[in-house]
C-alpha positions as CSV (number, residue, x, y, z in Angstrom):
1,X,101.9,95.9,122.6
2,X,100.4,98.8,120.7
3,X,99.8,100.8,123.9
4,X,103.3,100.1,125.2
5,X,105.1,101.1,122.0
6,X,103.0,104.3,121.7
7,X,103.7,105.2,125.3
8,X,107.4,104.6,124.7
9,X,107.4,106.8,121.7
10,X,105.6,109.6,123.5
11,X,108.0,109.3,126.4
12,X,111.0,109.6,124.1
13,X,109.6,112.6,122.4
14,X,108.8,114.3,125.8
15,X,112.4,113.7,127.0
16,X,113.8,115.0,123.7
17,X,111.8,118.1,123.9
18,X,112.8,118.7,127.5
19,X,116.5,118.2,126.7
20,X,116.4,120.5,123.7
21,X,114.5,123.4,125.4
22,X,117.8,125.1,126.3
23,X,118.8,125.2,122.6
24,X,115.8,127.2,121.5
25,X,112.9,128.8,123.4
26,X,109.7,127.2,122.0
27,X,107.4,129.2,124.3
28,X,107.5,132.2,121.9
29,X,106.7,130.3,118.8
30,X,103.0,130.1,117.9
31,X,103.6,126.8,115.9
32,X,103.6,123.5,117.7
33,X,107.0,121.9,118.0
34,X,107.8,118.8,115.9
35,X,107.7,116.8,119.1
36,X,104.2,118.0,119.9
37,X,103.0,117.3,116.4
38,X,104.5,113.8,116.5
39,X,102.9,113.1,119.9
40,X,99.5,114.2,118.6
41,X,99.8,111.9,115.6
42,X,100.9,109.0,117.8
43,X,98.0,109.5,120.1
44,X,95.6,109.9,117.2
45,X,96.8,106.6,115.7
46,X,96.6,104.9,119.1
47,X,93.0,106.1,119.6
48,X,92.1,104.9,116.1
49,X,93.6,101.5,116.9
50,X,91.6,101.2,120.2
51,X,88.3,102.2,118.5
52,X,88.9,99.8,115.6
53,X,90.0,97.0,118.0
54,X,86.8,97.3,120.2
55,X,84.6,97.6,117.1
56,X,86.2,94.4,115.7
57,X,85.7,92.7,119.0
58,X,82.0,93.6,119.1
59,X,81.4,92.5,115.6
60,X,83.3,89.2,116.1
61,X,81.5,88.5,119.3
62,X,78.1,89.1,117.7
63,X,79.0,86.8,114.9
64,X,80.2,84.1,117.2
65,X,77.1,84.3,119.3
66,X,74.7,84.0,116.4
67,X,76.2,80.7,115.1
68,X,75.0,81.3,111.5
69,X,77.2,81.9,108.5
70,X,75.6,85.1,107.2
71,X,77.7,86.5,104.3
72,X,76.8,90.1,105.0
73,X,77.9,89.8,108.6
74,X,81.1,88.1,107.4
75,X,81.8,90.9,105.0
76,X,81.2,93.5,107.8
77,X,83.6,91.6,110.0
78,X,86.3,91.6,107.3
79,X,85.9,95.3,106.7
80,X,86.1,96.1,110.4
81,X,89.1,93.8,110.8
82,X,91.0,95.5,108.0
83,X,89.8,99.0,109.0
84,X,92.9,100.1,110.9
85,X,95.3,99.0,108.1
86,X,93.1,101.1,105.7
87,X,92.6,104.2,107.8
88,X,96.0,104.7,109.5
89,X,97.8,105.7,106.3
90,X,95.0,108.2,105.6
91,X,95.4,109.6,109.2
92,X,99.2,109.9,108.6
93,X,98.7,111.7,105.3
94,X,96.2,114.1,106.8
95,X,98.6,115.2,109.5
96,X,101.2,116.1,106.9
97,X,100.5,119.5,105.3
98,X,102.9,118.9,102.5
99,X,101.2,115.6,101.6
100,X,97.8,117.3,101.6
101,X,99.1,120.1,99.3
102,X,100.5,117.5,96.9
103,X,97.2,115.5,96.9
104,X,95.1,118.6,96.4
105,X,97.3,119.7,93.5
106,X,96.8,116.3,91.9
107,X,93.0,116.6,92.3
């Protein structure tokens, strides 16, 4: 479902950029268009999700194969399982320059 929704969003952004190209010529601008920035963010989040999913799968499989209730392994499994929910807001904040300026001003 995550891959389908990400692909759908990227497709919508691509179609929107293609339809709006006649309104303004983006080939002269050195900055990336909002569609390109959104596409990069979506693909970055999708990549993070895939990495965290496979990491969670590996840790869960190793825990299931060992058949012991090691508290350290259980803690690692919980951290990995909640990793995407923890890291994805940080990824979103890092892609927004305004948010980064605000956070650095607070620091």
